[in-house]
N, CA, C and O of each residue as an XYZ file, in Angstrom:
332
protein
N       0.847     -1.170      0.000
C       0.000      0.000      0.000
C       0.893      1.233      0.000
O       1.835      1.323      0.787
N       0.602      2.167     -0.867
C       1.332      3.426     -0.922
C       0.366      4.559     -0.646
O      -0.750      4.592     -1.164
N       0.818      5.487      0.181
C       0.002      6.655      0.493
C       0.839      7.893      0.206
O       1.935      8.050      0.744
N       0.333      8.744     -0.618
C       1.041      9.974     -0.956
C       0.612     11.071      0.024
O      -0.578     11.283      0.261
N       1.588     11.745      0.572
C       1.298     12.841      1.493
C       1.939     14.118      0.960
O       2.924     14.075      0.224
N       1.375     15.227      1.337
C       1.919     16.514      0.926
C       2.376     17.274      2.160
O       1.719     17.259      3.201
N       3.515     17.938      2.021
C       4.009     18.766      3.106
C       4.569     17.947      4.244
O       4.522     16.717      4.251
N       5.093     18.668      5.193
C       5.616     18.014      6.383
C       5.466     18.954      7.559
O       5.416     20.175      7.405
N       5.397     18.371      8.715
C       5.331     19.150      9.942
C       6.632     18.954     10.696
O       7.140     17.837     10.796
N       7.163     20.027     11.219
C       8.380     19.960     12.012
C       8.110     20.678     13.326
O       7.663     21.825     13.337
N       8.383     19.998     14.429
C       8.146     20.557     15.750
C       9.427     20.494     16.574
O      10.283     19.640     16.346
N       9.545     21.385     17.512
C      10.652     21.310     18.458
C      10.143     21.056     19.870
O      10.854     21.286     20.848
N       8.911     20.581     19.965
C       8.290     20.303     21.254
C       7.454     19.039     21.113
O       6.584     18.962     20.247
N       7.711     18.059     21.951
C       7.034     16.771     21.835
C       5.532     16.881     22.098
O       4.749     16.080     21.589
N       5.134     17.874     22.892
C       3.704     18.059     23.155
C       2.975     18.508     21.896
O       1.823     18.131     21.681
N       3.631     19.307     21.064
C       3.025     19.713     19.794
C       2.911     18.530     18.833
O       1.965     18.443     18.051
N       3.886     17.624     18.902
C       3.832     16.410     18.081
C       2.591     15.607     18.449
O       1.851     15.168     17.568
N       2.364     15.417     19.724
C       1.197     14.664     20.182
C      -0.098     15.383     19.817
O      -1.057     14.748     19.380
N      -0.133     16.707     19.995
C      -1.322     17.480     19.622
C      -1.650     17.318     18.142
O      -2.820     17.209     17.773
N      -0.623     17.302     17.291
C      -0.845     17.140     15.857
C      -1.417     15.759     15.545
O      -2.300     15.628     14.698
N      -0.919     14.737     16.224
C      -1.447     13.385     16.005
C      -2.897     13.295     16.461
O      -3.721     12.688     15.778
N      -3.216     13.883     17.593
C      -4.596     13.871     18.092
C      -5.512     14.601     17.112
O      -6.674     14.230     16.947
N      -4.987     15.632     16.467
C      -5.769     16.383     15.483
C      -5.878     15.656     14.153
O      -6.554     16.136     13.243
N      -5.220     14.500     14.025
C      -5.332     13.710     12.805
C      -4.377     14.129     11.703
O      -4.622     13.842     10.531
N      -3.295     14.801     12.059
C      -2.370     15.314     11.048
C      -1.250     14.342     10.699
O      -0.466     14.617      9.790
N      -1.156     13.224     11.388
C      -0.109     12.262     11.062
C       0.247     11.386     12.235
O      -0.452     11.350     13.248
N       1.357     10.673     12.075
C       1.855      9.776     13.109
C       2.743     10.540     14.076
O       3.347     11.548     13.711
N       2.819     10.063     15.298
C       3.671     10.682     16.303
C       4.447      9.599     17.033
O       3.889      8.571     17.416
N       5.718      9.834     17.220
C       6.569      8.935     18.000
C       6.817      9.616     19.337
O       7.704     10.460     19.468
N       6.022      9.237     20.321
C       6.081      9.862     21.646
C       6.100      8.766     22.703
O       5.713      7.631     22.426
N       6.548      9.096     23.911
C       6.503      8.096     24.991
C       5.070      7.633     25.251
O       4.129      8.427     25.217
N       4.927      6.352     25.506
C       3.599      5.770     25.708
C       2.840      6.447     26.847
O       1.621      6.605     26.778
N       3.562      6.845     27.892
C       2.901      7.483     29.030
C       2.201      8.777     28.618
O       1.161      9.128     29.176
N       2.763      9.474     27.655
C       2.142     10.714     27.174
C       0.887     10.429     26.372
O      -0.107     11.148     26.483
N       0.932      9.385     25.571
C      -0.176      9.083     24.672
C      -1.276      8.267     25.332
O      -2.394      8.218     24.818
N      -0.986      7.626     26.456
C      -1.930      6.697     27.080
C      -3.326      7.278     27.307
O      -4.303      6.603     26.984
N      -3.474      8.483     27.842
C      -4.834      9.016     28.029
C      -5.608      9.138     26.713
O      -6.814      8.894     26.675
N      -4.923      9.508     25.652
C      -5.566      9.643     24.344
C      -5.914      8.279     23.755
O      -6.933      8.124     23.083
N      -5.060      7.299     24.013
C      -5.327      5.934     23.559
C      -6.558      5.392     24.269
O      -7.432      4.797     23.637
N      -6.630      5.595     25.588
C      -7.762      5.095     26.369
C      -9.079      5.730     25.932
O     -10.123      5.080     25.969
N      -9.036      6.990     25.521
C     -10.254      7.667     25.056
C     -10.555      7.388     23.593
O     -11.579      7.839     23.080
N      -9.682      6.654     22.911
C      -9.901      6.328     21.513
C      -9.579      7.471     20.553
O      -9.981      7.434     19.390
N      -8.863      8.479     21.027
C      -8.515      9.620     20.178
C      -7.346      9.307     19.251
O      -7.240      9.880     18.167
N      -6.476      8.408     19.671
C      -5.372      7.927     18.832
C      -5.264      6.422     19.014
O      -5.785      5.861     19.978
N      -4.584      5.782     18.083
C      -4.348      4.339     18.179
C      -2.851      4.074     18.051
O      -2.104      4.878     17.495
N      -2.439      2.934     18.577
C      -1.051      2.506     18.411
C      -0.883      1.939     17.010
O      -1.738      1.204     16.516
N       0.221      2.288     16.384
C       0.586      1.685     15.106
C       2.049      1.280     15.187
O       2.819      1.846     15.963
N       2.417      0.314     14.394
C       3.799     -0.177     14.362
C       4.293     -0.593     15.745
O       5.464     -0.407     16.078
N       3.399     -1.150     16.537
C       3.744     -1.547     17.904
C       4.866     -2.580     17.938
O       5.684     -2.584     18.858
N       4.903     -3.444     16.946
C       5.948     -4.467     16.909
C       7.332     -3.865     16.705
O       8.339     -4.510     16.998
N       7.389     -2.639     16.208
C       8.667     -1.993     15.941
C       9.037     -0.962     17.012
O      10.035     -0.256     16.869
N       8.256     -0.872     18.060
C       8.526      0.084     19.124
C       9.335     -0.598     20.225
O       8.846     -1.529     20.866
N      10.549     -0.149     20.445
C      11.387     -0.808     21.454
C      10.917     -0.499     22.863
O      10.373      0.571     23.136
N      11.137     -1.451     23.745
C      10.842     -1.239     25.160
C      12.028     -0.519     25.767
O      13.175     -0.888     25.515
N      11.767      0.496     26.558
C      12.818      1.264     27.206
C      12.687      1.061     28.700
O      11.648      1.362     29.288
N      13.741      0.550     29.312
C      13.647      0.202     30.728
C      14.332      1.193     31.654
O      14.561      0.872     32.820
N      14.664      2.370     31.183
C      15.176      3.404     32.066
C      16.562      3.892     31.735
O      17.155      3.519     30.723
N      17.062      4.731     32.608
C      18.374      5.333     32.436
C      19.461      4.437     32.997
O      19.220      3.605     33.872
N      20.659      4.626     32.476
C      21.841      3.983     33.016
C      22.863      5.079     33.273
O      23.015      5.997     32.467
N      23.543      4.984     34.367
C      24.556      5.966     34.713
C      25.865      5.222     34.937
O      25.954      4.345     35.796
N      26.867      5.577     34.165
C      28.184      4.968     34.305
C      29.122      5.992     34.930
O      29.180      7.142     34.495
N      29.839      5.574     35.932
C      30.780      6.459     36.600
C      31.918      5.618     37.164
O      31.722      4.447     37.488
N      33.100      6.204     37.283
C      34.247      5.440     37.803
C      34.129      5.224     39.306
O      33.865      6.163     40.057
N      34.324      3.997     39.734
C      34.269      3.679     41.162
C      35.578      4.049     41.860
O      35.622      4.128     43.088
N      36.634      4.273     41.098
C      37.950      4.517     41.684
C      38.045      5.884     42.359
O      38.843      6.074     43.278
N      37.253      6.809     41.914
C      37.351      8.168     42.433
C      36.402      8.373     43.611
O      35.328      7.774     43.677
N      36.815      9.218     44.522
C      35.970      9.553     45.668
C      34.798     10.409     45.180
O      35.013     11.471     44.594
N      33.584      9.966     45.412
C      32.394     10.705     44.971
C      32.083     11.822     45.964
O      32.192     11.651     47.178
N      31.698     12.954     45.418
C      31.323     14.079     46.283
C      29.994     13.761     46.969
O      29.243     12.914     46.485
N      29.696     14.417     48.072
C      28.400     14.201     48.739
C      27.217     14.486     47.812
O      26.213     13.776     47.857
N      27.329     15.514     46.975
C      26.241     15.836     46.050
C      26.041     14.713     45.034
O      24.905     14.361     44.716
N      27.143     14.144     44.521
C      27.030     13.050     43.547
C      26.445     11.807     44.204
O      25.642     11.107     43.587
N      26.833     11.522     45.446
C      26.248     10.370     46.150
C      24.747     10.545     46.333
O      23.994      9.579     46.207
N      24.298     11.768     46.631
C      22.858     12.026     46.757
C      22.141     11.823     45.433
O      21.036     11.284     45.392
N      22.781     12.262     44.342
C      22.205     12.034     43.009
C      22.066     10.542     42.740
O      21.018     10.094     42.276
N      23.094      9.777     43.021
C      23.020      8.322     42.823
C      21.898      7.707     43.643
O      21.153      6.866     43.140
N      21.771      8.109     44.884
C      20.712      7.563     45.739
C      19.334      7.915     45.199
O      18.415      7.100     45.281
N      19.175      9.111     44.650
C      17.886      9.525     44.108
C      17.531      8.783     42.840
O      16.357      8.519     42.579
N      18.551      8.438     42.038
C      18.288      7.790     40.756
C      18.182      6.277     40.854
O      17.667      5.642     39.933
N      18.644      5.693     41.921
C      18.605      4.224     42.045
C      17.172      3.723     42.078
O      16.294      4.319     42.702
N      16.963      2.609     41.387
C      15.648      1.971     41.384
C      15.504      1.179     42.668
O      16.375      0.384     43.021
N      14.436      1.392     43.340
C      14.164      0.667     44.581
C      13.333     -0.568     44.242
O      12.236     -0.454     43.694
N      13.861     -1.746     44.570
C      13.115     -2.990     44.292
C      12.256     -3.366     45.456
O      11.558     -4.379     45.406
């Protein structure tokens, strides 16, 4: 199937991308948490779900050899996932 489209939209704000998709102007690649309320209300649908990677969070790499400052230790404690 081929679909011809005219023009393009360019945004520098992810919220505008989502607003455009809700308005029916095209596809949007946004975090699922942002789109979830619109999906639940049936305003947008998921497409290409099989090609959407799962993202499990941030990773922080830092050298253990160096003495960490108190501020950096607090940052690490705040970012750690609590199981």
